[in-house]
C-alpha positions in Angstrom: 0.0 0.0 0.0 2.9 2.4 0.8 4.4 1.7 -2.6 1.2 2.6 -4.3 0.8 5.8 -2.3 4.4 6.7 -3.0 3.9 6.1 -6.7 0.9 8.3 -6.9 2.6 11.0 -4.9 5.6 10.9 -7.1 3.3 11.0 -10.2 1.6 14.1 -8.8 4.9 15.8 -8.0 6.2 15.1 -11.5 3.0 16.3 -13.1 3.4 19.6 -11.2 7.0 19.9 -12.4 6.0 19.3 -16.0 2.7 21.1 -15.7 4.2 24.2 -14.1 6.9 24.4 -16.7 4.4 25.8 -19.2 2.3 27.7 -16.7 3.9 31.0 -17.3 3.1 33.0 -20.4 6.1 35.1 -21.0 4.3 37.3 -23.6 1.5 38.4 -21.3 3.4 37.9 -18.0 0.5 36.0 -16.5 0.4 32.6 -15.0 -1.9 30.0 -16.5 -2.6 27.8 -13.5 -6.0 26.6 -14.8 -4.2 24.5 -17.4 -1.9 23.0 -14.8 -4.8 22.3 -12.4 -6.9 20.7 -15.2 -4.0 18.5 -16.3 -3.1 17.5 -12.7 -6.7 16.8 -11.8 -7.1 14.5 -14.8 -3.8 12.7 -14.0 -4.9 12.2 -10.4 -8.4 10.9 -11.4 -6.9 8.5 -13.9 -4.2 7.2 -11.5 -6.8 6.7 -8.7 -9.0 4.6 -11.0 -6.1 2.6 -12.4 -4.4 2.0 -9.0 -7.6 1.7 -7.0 -6.5 4.5 -4.6 -9.1 5.3 -2.0 -8.3 9.0 -1.3 -5.9 11.8 -1.8 -5.6 15.5 -1.1 -3.4 17.9 -3.0 -2.4 21.6 -2.9 -0.6 23.9 -5.5 1.3 26.7 -3.9 2.9 29.6 -5.8 6.1 30.5 -3.8 8.5 32.9 -5.4 10.2 33.2 -2.0 9.8 31.4 1.3 8.0 34.5 2.7 5.9 35.2 -0.3 3.7 32.3 -1.1 0.0 31.8 -1.9 -2.3 28.9 -2.2 -3.5 28.5 -5.8 -5.5 25.3 -5.6 -6.4 22.6 -3.0 -8.7 19.7 -3.5 -9.5 16.3 -2.0 -10.2 13.3 -4.2 -12.0 10.1 -3.2 -12.5 9.1 0.4 -10.8 10.1 3.6 -12.2 7.1 5.5 -13.4 4.2 3.5 -15.2 2.5 6.4 -17.5 5.5 7.1 -17.6 6.9 3.5 -16.3 10.3 4.6 -15.1 12.2 1.5 -11.5 13.6 1.3 -11.2 17.3 1.3 -8.3 19.9 1.0 -8.2 19.8 4.8 -8.0 16.1 5.3 -4.9 15.0 7.3 -3.2 11.8 6.3 -0.5 9.7 7.9 2.6 10.4 5.8 4.2 7.0 6.2 7.3 6.7 4.0 6.4 9.7 1.8 9.4 11.7 3.0 11.6 9.4 1.0 9.8 10.4 -2.2 10.0 14.1 -1.3 13.7 13.8 -0.7 14.2 12.0 -4.0 12.3 14.6 -5.9 14.2 17.4 -4.1 17.5 15.7 -5.1 16.4 15.5 -8.7 
């Protein structure tokens, strides 16, 4: 189960890297986060169906500097608690398990 969660988390991180790479329109100087959000949402939904993942929450933060950051998008997918049928939300708290290994690997890349 941890491997599946780690794989989905890595997929989401990579989709942000690739999605955000074309999120800035240099001609107009505006960000195009709706495209990044739509692409990421479709990837998450496809991976959740393919891998039978119960629930996931994600957030996109625009951080030019550590002190200047803003929340762009946050959403929950699937269920936070399968037994009770409680839906996942942007505020759902999860046990991170071995996710720090994936974060460290992405940071090193």
